N, C-alpha and C positions, 0 to 999 in steps of 0.2 A: 670524533675532531680528530683527527691524526697528529703530531708532537708539532711538526711544522706550522699547523695551524694554529695547535697554543697559542707557538712561542709568538705567531702572528699577533694573534691576539692583546694579548701579553703587554706587549712593544709597541702596538697600535700601528704598524707600519707590514708590509709586505717585506720578506725574504728573496731573493729570486731563489730561482734555488735551482742547482746543474743537475741535468741526466744528463750521463754517461750513453750513450747506446749501440757499443761497440757488441759487435757479436764474434769474438775471435773463435774460431775453428778453423784454423792456418790449417792451408791446403801444399803441399809438395810442388815448387816444381821445376824441372816439366815433371810428370808424372809420367810421364817416357821412362821404363826403368830400366834402357840401354841408351837412355843419353843425359851429357851432362855440358853447362852451362858449362865456356872459356876462356879467360881473360889472360891476355900478355900484354909481358907488359914493354914498355917503347924500350924503341932502339935507338935514340937521340945518347945513352951515357944511363948512370945513375941518379934516381931523382926526378928521373924523367916524363912523362907521363906520353904512349901515344898521340897521334893529332886525331887522329879519328876515335869514335864511341861505335860501342858492339853493342848492336843492341840485343837484348837477354830478352824480357818478353812486351811481345804486339799487343797494339792498340787490339782492344776485344775482344781478349782473350778470357774474361771471367765476367759474368752475369748472374747479378744475385740477387737481383731484379730493383738494385735502387738505381736514383737521375740526382744526381749520376754515382756509376760503380769505383769505388775505390777501395784501392789498395794498400796496403804498412807490406813493408819485409820486417816480418817475426823472428829470421835466427838464417843463417847461409850457414851450408854443410859444404864441410873445406870436401874433398874429396882425392885430387893431388896437389902435390905442393910442395913443388923444388925448396933444400934449404936458401935461406935469406929472410930481408926484409921489405916488408911491402907494402904500397898502400893503394885501399883499393874504394877507386870512388861510383857512384850510384845517379845518371843524375833520370827524370823526367824530359821527355819530351813530346809538343805536338805538333812539330813543323816535321824531327829531323834537319833543323836549322838550327834552333836556339834553344838549351841544351840547360835543364834548370838544376843546380845541385841539392839532389835532398839529403844529403849521408856519406860519411866515408871510414873506413875501417883502417885499421894499422893491424897488422899480422906478421908473427914472425917467428920463424921455424931452423932451428938448427940440422933437423935431420928430416931426409928425405922422404914423404907420410906419404904413404895411399892409402890409411886407415878413416877413415868418415873421421867428423867430428863436429859438433853442432859450437856457430860461436853466438849467443846471442847477440840484436841486433836488431834492434826500435832505429824508425828514421822515419822520416814525412811521408807522408799519403802520395800517393796519384793518383790520376782519374786513369783510368783501364779504359777509359770507353776509348777517350779519345788522344790520348797516349804512352806511349811505347816508353818499359826502363831500359835506363841502355847502361855499359859500364864503360872502365876505363880501372888500369893495372900499372904504377908502376913498383919498381924493383932498385934496392942498394945497388946491383948492378949492373941495372941497365943495357943488359946484353941483346936486347929483343926479339930473346928465344923463353924465357922463362912464362909456364904458362900452370896457373889455376882451374884447377875442374874442380868445380860447385854445384851445388842446385841451391835449389833458398827455397824456404818456407814463409810463405804470403797469408795474410789475412784479410777480411773484408775489415775494410775503418771505416763508420760511422762515428760524423763531428760527432762534440756535447752539446748542446744546446740548453740555450739558459732562459728559460720561464719567469718573466715579469709580468705579470699580469694588469691588466686593460682600473686602467683608475674609473671609480666609478663615483670621483668628488664632481665636484658641480665646478662644468667649466667659466672660466679659463684657469682656476687656480687649483684644480682639482687634477 
């Protein structure tokens, strides 16, 4: 008899159990060493996002054998970042018309950067079977020409489940 079973027996009730079924084995994206993702700030002035969303990871990219296959961004690996203050937003979309925000991060840099550094960034998951990951970038300058080049570390995401045992009492009170 396990500890939870002993506690349940002592209390005379069944305590629900939380079971986390996440298998975090991050994968780099893009996997091609010659490629980087890139987001450019909006040209409408300081603190303005561009009107267009940039596709970052297309639907159907990963297949873990899950139904559905879900991913989560674990980290952003910044490769090139001009001087400035930035806000990078991530969205999921299933139709390229409606964009649902899943996370945002603020990056600040006082010296032009060409050395890769990793920023841990957990965010909401995305169903990669039918959804595409999109991004947008705004900066303190808003020049429309400041671009951050980066890659992502993504991981398989599985939701936690609550296991509540079936009632063994007498119907309708049990």
